[in-house]
C-alpha positions in Angstrom: 99.1 99.7 19.3 98.5 96.1 21.7 95.9 96.7 24.2 97.3 95.2 27.5 94.4 94.9 29.4 93.2 92.5 27.0 96.0 90.6 27.2 98.2 90.7 30.2 94.7 91.8 32.0 92.9 88.6 31.1 94.8 86.2 28.6 97.8 85.4 30.7 95.6 84.3 34.3 93.5 82.4 32.3 96.1 79.8 30.4 97.7 80.3 34.3 94.1 79.3 35.9 93.8 76.9 32.8 97.0 74.8 32.9 96.8 74.9 36.6 93.6 73.2 36.3 94.5 70.6 34.3 98.2 69.7 35.6 97.6 69.9 39.2 94.1 69.8 40.6 92.9 67.4 37.5 95.1 63.7 38.7 93.8 64.3 42.4 90.7 63.6 42.1 90.5 60.3 40.4 85.7 60.5 39.8 86.2 63.8 37.3 89.5 63.5 36.0 88.7 64.0 32.7 86.3 67.1 33.1 88.8 69.1 34.9 91.3 68.3 32.7 89.0 69.4 29.5 87.8 72.8 31.2 90.9 73.8 32.6 92.3 72.2 28.5 89.5 75.0 27.5 89.6 77.8 29.8 93.8 78.0 28.7 92.8 77.6 24.7 90.4 80.5 25.1 93.0 82.1 27.3 95.4 82.2 23.9 92.7 83.6 22.0 92.1 86.3 24.8 96.1 86.7 24.8 96.6 87.0 20.2 93.4 89.5 20.8 94.6 92.3 22.8 98.0 91.6 20.9 96.1 92.6 17.4 93.2 95.1 18.8 93.9 98.8 17.8 91.7 101.7 18.1 91.5 103.2 15.0 90.6 101.1 11.8 92.5 99.4 9.5 92.9 101.1 6.3 94.9 99.3 3.6 
């Protein structure tokens, strides 16, 4: 069973904020464009990792 709190509460907002930073805020600032783009991309990648981790989360141990 997936965890909605992790996937939709943490993962998706991080992806959205990272995309907004990388695509909207970075081009407007000429001095820090590379740094803002990098941080936005990093936040987006971490959001994807949290989203996938939330999909694979289970409360019971998986015994195979």
